[in-house]
Phi, psi and omega in degrees: 000325180298323180295323178291321177297320178296323180293320176300313180297322180297315180294318178302315181295320179296315181296320180294336175278357181087016183261127174292149178231125173254120181246125180244119180214150184294156177302135180091353182290329181113037182295316182296318178301315179295321180299318178295323177298318177298314181299320180294317179298318178292321179297325178299330182270006176093002178281159174251133186233130173263125179247121189243139177237158184301322183224162177295323180302315179295318180300319179295319179297319183282342182302317182297326177295318178295317181302318180293324178291325181292337181300327184260003182279138178216115355293163187261112178293156176272154184212146178223136173262118187255164176212167180282172185300331182299330181285344183252333194298123180288342177273006179056033174062031180281339179269155176301153184301328182293345180290339184307317184295339181254002182293133181294344180274354178279102181205156179284144178222130176266100180234156178266128182236152179294168179290335174234122182213138176259159185302324181287336174281321180297323181301327180280336182279335184277135179302157184295339183270015178221157179267124183294337180297315182287329174296317178302313182298324181285341183275351185311313182296348182272354186240144178279324183237122183243111183264144176185178177269173186306323182296344180270358186300317182296321180289325184280324189310317183294347187252359187241157176267333182221157178231139176237127179247112174270153185050052191298337179300332179291336178273328187270325182303317180297347181259014178257123175250147186225154177209123180301144182296328181294327176290319178296318180299322180295318180292321183277352184055051180228168177274142182303324182296340179280339185273074188272337181208173185295318181297322178297316178299317181296317179296316177301314183297318180294322179291318182288337182293335185299316184238030182281149173286165187305321182292310179293329179299318179297317181294316180296320179296318178297320179297315180294323178296319178298323183280356175274002179294181185299316182206148178227152177206163180247129177214132179052045177062030178228134174272125178243138177229128183256123180252118179251013182286340179281350177278150176306128184252164178080006180242120177306132192234139168251118180245128184240136179203155172262341185230078180291138173298151176306135179087003181249140001282151180297152179300131179087355182287324182165197183271143179249126175243119183241126179262116179272127179291153179296335176206170178242144176295154180280136176230127177259126187245135176284118183266357188238299193287141173232135182242136185233152177299323186295336178256018177068020181055042179300135177092342185290324180296318179296315181297315181294325176298314179297321180295318180300313181296321180295316179298320181291318184285315186280320187249357181068028182293132180262333181221123177247127176249129180250124177263119186213152175288168189301319182294322177290320178300321179297318178298315182293325181304322185255001184247327181286137186277031176206164182282134180249154178259154178245009178237123178298140180290135176266348175222159181298328182290345183267003177297128183296156181305323180286341183074016184237127177237131178239121183230167179293134180283350183243194173065227192292340181278353190295314182217154170073012180246132178251127178242081189285334191258020167247136186269341184219144175240132178243128183234104169279150174268138007271159173250358171251142177285167185302318182297318180294320179296317180295321179296318179297318179296320180296332179272005179078020182251162186262106181294334180298320180294314178300320181293320181295312180294322178298319181297318178295320178297316180297319177300327180290348179298333181267359186268048177239136180294141169274176179300125179090354179264151171261168178296326178295324176300317181300314183296330182275335189259329185278145182236139177240136174237122179256099197265057175194141184295340180295335173294327184296329180290346178247026188297327179296318178292317182295334181296344174295330190250335186228158164273108191276133172227152179279137178298136181307145187300326183284357176255001183267126180245112184264000000 
């Protein structure tokens, strides 16, 4: 515990010097708890801190943890859990957003609020003839710690001295644009083997821009603009560029994640603190079979059935959770020879008789959910649905990267200690199976998070 307190003090001192801090620690280590400790220490000194989570649902769940920590703080900083106008609007957001400025309920109110207040409590304190959303916005300067989801960052930024981003990969992935090297080589009229690093690509593009025809000129200009982002790198024959200019700037930031995108944090962005786990959970990766939507995911039900039986027999697993997109879930619903549950157990007594839970790989399971009572997680590729992948490609982004980080995050849902367990127990007891050969092509990246082993040959379905 003393080491964690020292780490909190270290981060607080760095932020006060104006230095950004990127903290990378494994799922279940206690990053959110540490982030709240940092916010409380800064709040004690009179600073205002914005703490951001990917969604409002996650922020509401974490709010109770902050409230319990504040009970023992001396002096005790004030804190508010905020939400957007949609959560307050009596018209249920039926009017365009621009109507807010002309709404008769938008008025100042002098009300007394507790030192700790959530948006749903504030809504009850505000008189019926006023909108609680606008009262909330005016109260920001009165609170040391301002909690909210990512969408609230722009509203919060003018009122805080520091910003904390939990599950930071959710903020950074949308700012990564990608372009395959073979497409770049075609535009540059060069051989792919010549494009060995980012500087070479940039030099080629600048040289070709001089005498390019109008069509190629537009493409080359777009490529150069993309490469003016904060940082670029090449991985798996793809050029990736991360743009952090859309994030609030000029505010010292603590960003926490278990799954940093490759190349993050960018050079010169700030200090990097990485917590190495004492051990890594075991992950078994399928090196052969690939399943696609176009072939109806033939064979995946058989493979997952074999994997489930193997996990139970070899490791004594009592609960297996499978994260899958809707089409794969539909296949499993009618193919597995036992009844499956669609709700993760919150207690050991709630584990289904079959010991198998199948849930959506997207949506509510993405962040902020702990599934302590399943011993194994199985992840077939893809974990993004077809529409999401197409949207990412249309935006010039790489869906494979988003999918890979999402898969590691989903595996982390089971990496939480149960009552009486230590974090080391979790790492030794939980099992992850990545059931598609496309994971194998990223095995070097995955080795950061898991001890990688090849799935036994008799469980591979080609």
